[in-house]
Structure formats: structure tokens, C-alpha cells
KOLGU-4560 file (N, C-alpha, C; in nm, 3 decimals, padded with zeros to 5 digits):
<recs>
<n_xx: 00.073 n_yy: -00.133 n_zz: -00.018 ca_xx: -00.034 ca_yy: 00.020 ca_zz: 00.005 c_xx: 00.105 c_yy: 00.137 c_zz: 00.000 mol: A seq: 1 type: MET>
<n_xx: 00.048 n_yy: 00.222 n_zz: -00.063 ca_xx: 00.119 ca_yy: 00.312 ca_zz: -00.101 c_xx: 00.084 c_yy: 00.432 c_zz: 00.001 mol: A seq: 2 type: LYS>
<n_xx: 00.217 n_yy: 00.503 n_zz: 00.106 ca_xx: 00.157 ca_yy: 00.623 ca_zz: 00.166 c_xx: 00.100 c_yy: 00.750 c_zz: 00.109 mol: A seq: 3 type: ASP>
<n_xx: 00.032 n_yy: 00.828 n_zz: 00.179 ca_xx: -00.005 ca_yy: 00.940 ca_zz: 00.132 c_xx: 00.055 c_yy: 01.053 c_zz: 00.182 mol: A seq: 4 type: ILE>
<n_xx: 00.116 n_yy: 01.128 n_zz: 00.102 ca_xx: 00.214 ca_yy: 01.232 ca_zz: 00.153 c_xx: 00.175 c_yy: 01.400 c_zz: 00.141 mol: A seq: 5 type: VAL>
<n_xx: 00.128 n_yy: 01.463 n_zz: 00.220 ca_xx: 00.064 ca_yy: 01.600 ca_zz: 00.210 c_xx: 00.189 c_yy: 01.701 c_zz: 00.210 mol: A seq: 6 type: ILE>
<n_xx: 00.223 n_yy: 01.776 n_zz: 00.104 ca_xx: 00.320 ca_yy: 01.860 ca_zz: 00.097 c_xx: 00.299 c_yy: 01.949 c_zz: 00.194 mol: A seq: 7 type: SER>
<n_xx: 00.413 n_yy: 02.025 n_zz: 00.261 ca_xx: 00.412 ca_yy: 02.143 ca_zz: 00.373 c_xx: 00.343 c_yy: 02.263 c_zz: 00.298 mol: A seq: 8 type: PRO>
<n_xx: 00.356 n_yy: 02.297 n_zz: 00.154 ca_xx: 00.266 ca_yy: 02.395 ca_zz: 00.069 c_xx: 00.127 c_yy: 02.382 c_zz: 00.053 mol: A seq: 9 type: LYS>
<n_xx: 00.081 n_yy: 02.251 n_zz: 00.063 ca_xx: -00.064 ca_yy: 02.229 ca_zz: 00.069 c_xx: -00.124 c_yy: 02.240 c_zz: 00.218 mol: A seq: 10 type: VAL>
<n_xx: -00.039 n_yy: 02.202 n_zz: 00.315 ca_xx: -00.083 ca_yy: 02.237 ca_zz: 00.430 c_xx: -00.108 c_yy: 02.363 c_zz: 00.498 mol: A seq: 11 type: ILE>
<n_xx: 00.005 n_yy: 02.439 n_zz: 00.440 ca_xx: 00.008 ca_yy: 02.606 ca_zz: 00.473 c_xx: -00.108 c_yy: 02.680 c_zz: 00.405 mol: A seq: 12 type: ARG>
<n_xx: -00.157 n_yy: 02.608 n_zz: 00.282 ca_xx: -00.248 ca_yy: 02.692 ca_zz: 00.213 c_xx: -00.387 c_yy: 02.650 c_zz: 00.285 mol: A seq: 13 type: ARG>
<n_xx: -00.415 n_yy: 02.531 n_zz: 00.335 ca_xx: -00.536 ca_yy: 02.494 ca_zz: 00.410 c_xx: -00.523 c_yy: 02.576 c_zz: 00.546 mol: A seq: 14 type: GLU>
<n_xx: -00.422 n_yy: 02.583 n_zz: 00.586 ca_xx: -00.402 ca_yy: 02.655 ca_zz: 00.709 c_xx: -00.436 c_yy: 02.808 c_zz: 00.689 mol: A seq: 15 type: LEU>
<n_xx: -00.410 n_yy: 02.858 n_zz: 00.594 ca_xx: -00.452 ca_yy: 02.982 ca_zz: 00.560 c_xx: -00.619 c_yy: 03.009 c_zz: 00.539 mol: A seq: 16 type: TRP>
<n_xx: -00.651 n_yy: 02.924 n_zz: 00.444 ca_xx: -00.806 ca_yy: 02.911 ca_zz: 00.439 c_xx: -00.867 c_yy: 02.894 c_zz: 00.551 mol: A seq: 17 type: ILE>
<n_xx: -00.831 n_yy: 02.829 n_zz: 00.622 ca_xx: -00.902 ca_yy: 02.815 ca_zz: 00.760 c_xx: -00.886 c_yy: 02.945 c_zz: 00.850 mol: A seq: 18 type: LEU>
<n_xx: -00.776 n_yy: 03.012 n_zz: 00.858 ca_xx: -00.769 ca_yy: 03.137 ca_zz: 00.908 c_xx: -00.854 c_yy: 03.236 c_zz: 00.875 mol: A seq: 19 type: LEU>
<n_xx: -00.858 n_yy: 03.234 n_zz: 00.735 ca_xx: -00.951 ca_yy: 03.331 ca_zz: 00.656 c_xx: -01.124 c_yy: 03.279 c_zz: 00.701 mol: A seq: 20 type: GLY>
<n_xx: -01.136 n_yy: 03.169 n_zz: 00.735 ca_xx: -01.283 ca_yy: 03.123 ca_zz: 00.786 c_xx: -01.296 c_yy: 03.166 c_zz: 00.907 mol: A seq: 21 type: CYS>
<n_xx: -01.199 n_yy: 03.149 n_zz: 00.994 ca_xx: -01.231 ca_yy: 03.205 ca_zz: 01.120 c_xx: -01.243 c_yy: 03.343 c_zz: 01.132 mol: A seq: 22 type: PHE>
<n_xx: -01.151 n_yy: 03.455 n_zz: 01.070 ca_xx: -01.166 ca_yy: 03.593 ca_zz: 01.053 c_xx: -01.313 c_yy: 03.630 c_zz: 01.015 mol: A seq: 23 type: VAL>
<n_xx: -01.350 n_yy: 03.542 n_zz: 00.917 ca_xx: -01.488 ca_yy: 03.592 ca_zz: 00.854 c_xx: -01.594 c_yy: 03.561 c_zz: 00.967 mol: A seq: 24 type: PHE>
<n_xx: -01.572 n_yy: 03.459 n_zz: 01.035 ca_xx: -01.664 ca_yy: 03.406 ca_zz: 01.139 c_xx: -01.668 c_yy: 03.512 c_zz: 01.258 mol: A seq: 25 type: ALA>
<n_xx: -01.551 n_yy: 03.558 n_zz: 01.298 ca_xx: -01.546 ca_yy: 03.690 ca_zz: 01.404 c_xx: -01.581 c_yy: 03.795 c_zz: 01.361 mol: A seq: 26 type: VAL>
<n_xx: -01.559 n_yy: 03.840 n_zz: 01.258 ca_xx: -01.612 ca_yy: 03.949 ca_zz: 01.184 c_xx: -01.775 c_yy: 03.955 c_zz: 01.169 mol: A seq: 27 type: LEU>
<n_xx: -01.831 n_yy: 03.830 n_zz: 01.117 ca_xx: -01.982 ca_yy: 03.813 ca_zz: 01.150 c_xx: -02.015 c_yy: 03.826 c_zz: 01.264 mol: A seq: 28 type: PHE>
<n_xx: -01.970 n_yy: 03.783 n_zz: 01.360 ca_xx: -02.015 ca_yy: 03.782 ca_zz: 01.501 c_xx: -01.991 c_yy: 03.934 c_zz: 01.548 mol: A seq: 29 type: ASP>
<n_xx: -01.900 n_yy: 03.983 n_zz: 01.511 ca_xx: -01.880 ca_yy: 04.139 ca_zz: 01.550 c_xx: -01.985 c_yy: 04.228 c_zz: 01.505 mol: A seq: 30 type: LEU>
<n_xx: -02.005 n_yy: 04.177 n_zz: 01.368 ca_xx: -02.118 ca_yy: 04.248 ca_zz: 01.299 c_xx: -02.273 c_yy: 04.257 c_zz: 01.406 mol: A seq: 31 type: PHE>
<n_xx: -02.283 n_yy: 04.125 n_zz: 01.421 ca_xx: -02.418 ca_yy: 04.110 ca_zz: 01.501 c_xx: -02.415 c_yy: 04.191 c_zz: 01.622 mol: A seq: 32 type: ALA>
<n_xx: -02.282 n_yy: 04.152 n_zz: 01.696 ca_xx: -02.277 ca_yy: 04.233 ca_zz: 01.818 c_xx: -02.315 c_yy: 04.389 c_zz: 01.821 mol: A seq: 33 type: ILE>
<n_xx: -02.262 n_yy: 04.470 n_zz: 01.707 ca_xx: -02.283 ca_yy: 04.584 ca_zz: 01.705 c_xx: -02.412 c_yy: 04.629 c_zz: 01.640 mol: A seq: 34 type: ILE>
<n_xx: -02.457 n_yy: 04.547 n_zz: 01.553 ca_xx: -02.588 ca_yy: 04.545 ca_zz: 01.509 c_xx: -02.701 c_yy: 04.559 c_zz: 01.621 mol: A seq: 35 type: LYS>
<n_xx: -02.690 n_yy: 04.449 n_zz: 01.714 ca_xx: -02.796 ca_yy: 04.450 ca_zz: 01.813 c_xx: -02.750 c_yy: 04.499 c_zz: 01.960 mol: A seq: 36 type: TYR>
<n_xx: -02.623 n_yy: 04.585 n_zz: 01.947 ca_xx: -02.586 ca_yy: 04.676 ca_zz: 02.057 c_xx: -02.581 c_yy: 04.587 c_zz: 02.192 mol: A seq: 37 type: ASP>
<n_xx: -02.493 n_yy: 04.465 n_zz: 02.154 ca_xx: -02.457 ca_yy: 04.396 ca_zz: 02.265 c_xx: -02.306 c_yy: 04.421 c_zz: 02.324 mol: A seq: 38 type: ARG>
<n_xx: -02.263 n_yy: 04.403 n_zz: 02.437 ca_xx: -02.154 ca_yy: 04.428 ca_zz: 02.519 c_xx: -02.027 c_yy: 04.341 c_zz: 02.433 mol: A seq: 39 type: PRO>
<n_xx: -01.903 n_yy: 04.413 n_zz: 02.409 ca_xx: -01.798 ca_yy: 04.344 ca_zz: 02.351 c_xx: -01.778 c_yy: 04.207 c_zz: 02.395 mol: A seq: 40 type: LEU>
<n_xx: -01.793 n_yy: 04.193 n_zz: 02.495 ca_xx: -01.744 ca_yy: 04.058 ca_zz: 02.600 c_xx: -01.845 c_yy: 03.928 c_zz: 02.513 mol: A seq: 41 type: THR>
<n_xx: -01.940 n_yy: 03.963 n_zz: 02.458 ca_xx: -01.989 ca_yy: 03.852 ca_zz: 02.392 c_xx: -01.907 c_yy: 03.792 c_zz: 02.263 mol: A seq: 42 type: GLU>
<n_xx: -01.837 n_yy: 03.860 n_zz: 02.205 ca_xx: -01.720 ca_yy: 03.814 ca_zz: 02.127 c_xx: -01.634 c_yy: 03.692 c_zz: 02.185 mol: A seq: 43 type: LEU>
<n_xx: -01.603 n_yy: 03.698 n_zz: 02.296 ca_xx: -01.520 ca_yy: 03.589 ca_zz: 02.361 c_xx: -01.618 c_yy: 03.497 c_zz: 02.408 mol: A seq: 44 type: VAL>
<n_xx: -01.719 n_yy: 03.524 n_zz: 02.457 ca_xx: -01.837 ca_yy: 03.405 ca_zz: 02.511 c_xx: -01.879 c_yy: 03.341 c_zz: 02.380 mol: A seq: 45 type: ALA>
<n_xx: -01.911 n_yy: 03.386 n_zz: 02.291 ca_xx: -01.958 ca_yy: 03.305 ca_zz: 02.162 c_xx: -01.861 c_yy: 03.233 c_zz: 02.087 mol: A seq: 46 type: THR>
<n_xx: -01.745 n_yy: 03.235 n_zz: 02.141 ca_xx: -01.624 ca_yy: 03.152 ca_zz: 02.065 c_xx: -01.693 c_yy: 03.021 c_zz: 02.013 mol: A seq: 47 type: ILE>
<n_xx: -01.761 n_yy: 02.967 n_zz: 02.052 ca_xx: -01.804 ca_yy: 02.849 ca_zz: 02.020 c_xx: -01.869 c_yy: 02.829 c_zz: 01.908 mol: A seq: 48 type: GLY>
<n_xx: -01.977 n_yy: 02.947 n_zz: 01.864 ca_xx: -02.051 ca_yy: 02.977 ca_zz: 01.763 c_xx: -01.957 c_yy: 02.994 c_zz: 01.660 mol: A seq: 49 type: TYR>
<n_xx: -01.844 n_yy: 03.081 n_zz: 01.700 ca_xx: -01.759 ca_yy: 03.134 ca_zz: 01.580 c_xx: -01.677 c_yy: 03.025 c_zz: 01.522 mol: A seq: 50 type: GLU>
<n_xx: -01.633 n_yy: 02.917 n_zz: 01.600 ca_xx: -01.553 ca_yy: 02.794 ca_zz: 01.573 c_xx: -01.658 c_yy: 02.721 c_zz: 01.486 mol: A seq: 51 type: LEU>
<n_xx: -01.809 n_yy: 02.696 n_zz: 01.504 ca_xx: -01.893 ca_yy: 02.642 ca_zz: 01.445 c_xx: -01.922 c_yy: 02.683 c_zz: 01.302 mol: A seq: 52 type: THR>
<n_xx: -01.925 n_yy: 02.818 n_zz: 01.292 ca_xx: -01.946 ca_yy: 02.919 ca_zz: 01.157 c_xx: -01.842 c_yy: 02.873 c_zz: 01.087 mol: A seq: 53 type: ILE>
<n_xx: -01.682 n_yy: 02.870 n_zz: 01.140 ca_xx: -01.583 ca_yy: 02.873 ca_zz: 01.074 c_xx: -01.564 c_yy: 02.729 c_zz: 00.996 mol: A seq: 54 type: MET>
<n_xx: -01.610 n_yy: 02.622 n_zz: 01.073 ca_xx: -01.642 ca_yy: 02.481 ca_zz: 01.028 c_xx: -01.707 c_yy: 02.462 c_zz: 00.909 mol: A seq: 55 type: VAL>
<n_xx: -01.838 n_yy: 02.544 n_zz: 00.946 ca_xx: -01.941 ca_yy: 02.524 ca_zz: 00.814 c_xx: -01.879 c_yy: 02.594 c_zz: 00.688 mol: A seq: 56 type: VAL>
<n_xx: -01.827 n_yy: 02.719 n_zz: 00.706 ca_xx: -01.768 ca_yy: 02.813 ca_zz: 00.590 c_xx: -01.663 c_yy: 02.730 c_zz: 00.518 mol: A seq: 57 type: VAL>
<n_xx: -01.582 n_yy: 02.658 n_zz: 00.614 ca_xx: -01.476 ca_yy: 02.576 ca_zz: 00.546 c_xx: -01.530 c_yy: 02.460 c_zz: 00.465 mol: A seq: 58 type: TYR>
<n_xx: -01.637 n_yy: 02.370 n_zz: 00.520 ca_xx: -01.671 ca_yy: 02.291 ca_zz: 00.455 c_xx: -01.759 c_yy: 02.345 c_zz: 00.335 mol: A seq: 59 type: LEU>
<n_xx: -01.812 n_yy: 02.452 n_zz: 00.346 ca_xx: -01.877 ca_yy: 02.477 ca_zz: 00.207 c_xx: -01.777 c_yy: 02.527 c_zz: 00.089 mol: A seq: 60 type: ILE>
<n_xx: -01.691 n_yy: 02.565 n_zz: 00.139 ca_xx: -01.543 ca_yy: 02.609 ca_zz: 00.052 c_xx: -01.502 c_yy: 02.488 c_zz: -00.001 mol: A seq: 61 type: LEU>
<n_xx: -01.462 n_yy: 02.370 n_zz: 00.070 ca_xx: -01.429 ca_yy: 02.263 ca_zz: 00.044 c_xx: -01.534 c_yy: 02.191 c_zz: -00.071 mol: A seq: 62 type: ALA>
<n_xx: -01.659 n_yy: 02.204 n_zz: -00.067 ca_xx: -01.731 ca_yy: 02.157 ca_zz: -00.158 c_xx: -01.740 c_yy: 02.222 c_zz: -00.283 mol: A seq: 63 type: LEU>
<n_xx: -01.717 n_yy: 02.362 n_zz: -00.289 ca_xx: -01.714 ca_yy: 02.422 ca_zz: -00.408 c_xx: -01.563 c_yy: 02.400 c_zz: -00.466 mol: A seq: 64 type: VAL>
<n_xx: -01.460 n_yy: 02.391 n_zz: -00.394 ca_xx: -01.352 ca_yy: 02.351 ca_zz: -00.467 c_xx: -01.357 c_yy: 02.234 c_zz: -00.515 mol: A seq: 65 type: ARG>
<n_xx: -01.420 n_yy: 02.118 n_zz: -00.439 ca_xx: -01.416 ca_yy: 02.009 ca_zz: -00.507 c_xx: -01.500 c_yy: 02.011 c_zz: -00.664 mol: A seq: 66 type: ILE>
<n_xx: -01.610 n_yy: 02.092 n_zz: -00.645 ca_xx: -01.685 ca_yy: 02.057 ca_zz: -00.737 c_xx: -01.647 c_yy: 02.146 c_zz: -00.859 mol: A seq: 67 type: LEU>
<n_xx: -01.534 n_yy: 02.275 n_zz: -00.835 ca_xx: -01.472 ca_yy: 02.324 ca_zz: -00.962 c_xx: -01.382 c_yy: 02.230 c_zz: -01.001 mol: A seq: 68 type: VAL>
<n_xx: -01.294 n_yy: 02.143 n_zz: -00.926 ca_xx: -01.202 ca_yy: 02.058 ca_zz: -00.962 c_xx: -01.269 c_yy: 01.963 c_zz: -01.064 mol: A seq: 69 type: PHE>
<n_xx: -01.372 n_yy: 01.905 n_zz: -01.030 ca_xx: -01.459 ca_yy: 01.804 ca_zz: -01.088 c_xx: -01.500 c_yy: 01.831 c_zz: -01.230 mol: A seq: 70 type: LEU>
<n_xx: -01.547 n_yy: 01.969 n_zz: -01.244 ca_xx: -01.591 ca_yy: 02.051 ca_zz: -01.368 c_xx: -01.489 c_yy: 02.064 c_zz: -01.470 mol: A seq: 71 type: ILE>
<n_xx: -01.368 n_yy: 02.121 n_zz: -01.406 ca_xx: -01.250 ca_yy: 02.129 ca_zz: -01.478 c_xx: -01.170 c_yy: 02.019 c_zz: -01.519 mol: A seq: 72 type: LEU>
<n_xx: -01.175 n_yy: 01.917 n_zz: -01.458 ca_xx: -01.128 ca_yy: 01.777 ca_zz: -01.489 c_xx: -01.241 c_yy: 01.707 c_zz: -01.628 mol: A seq: 73 type: ARG>
<n_xx: -01.360 n_yy: 01.735 n_zz: -01.611 ca_xx: -01.454 ca_yy: 01.703 ca_zz: -01.720 c_xx: -01.424 c_yy: 01.768 c_zz: -01.842 mol: A seq: 74 type: LEU>
<n_xx: -01.414 n_yy: 01.902 n_zz: -01.808 ca_xx: -01.389 ca_yy: 01.968 ca_zz: -01.949 c_xx: -01.270 c_yy: 01.957 c_zz: -02.031 mol: A seq: 75 type: LEU>
<n_xx: -01.164 n_yy: 01.897 n_zz: -01.948 ca_xx: -01.032 ca_yy: 01.857 ca_zz: -02.010 c_xx: -01.037 c_yy: 01.759 c_zz: -02.120 mol: A seq: 76 type: LYS>
<n_xx: -01.130 n_yy: 01.672 n_zz: -02.057 ca_xx: -01.169 ca_yy: 01.521 ca_zz: -02.156 c_xx: -01.223 c_yy: 01.564 c_zz: -02.295 mol: A seq: 77 type: ARG>
</recs>
């Protein structure tokens, strides 16, 4: 059986994408805090929601990236 090797470049790219998803989730939560005039301490108190939003956004992006990859692969044939 052949080993699967993930290059450091791919790991770094995925970590940057994950960081971008986290920043999006925090900004989304910050917008809601400002809009509904809540205390800024809720930014820390709702870290679980931010992490959940981050994972959902990352999975949606992964799905879109897989679909684009498959479509481009089909068009090459």
C-alpha cells in the first residue's frame, strides 16, 4: 500500500484558508454584536459559535473547490 504524503505547501494553504474562515466568522459575530448593541465581551463568550461558523464555511468552501476541480477535469476530456 502506498503512503499518502501531504506537502508543506498544501498544509500551509489549507491553514490560511482555515484562518480566513475564522476571521470571517469573528467579523460576522462582531457585526451582529454591533448591530444588536450587545457588550463586546460576547465576542469571547460566543467563541463556540464562531468555531462552528468557521467549520461550516470551510466545508462549504471545500465542497465548492471539489466541484470546480471535477468540472475542470470533465472539461479537459
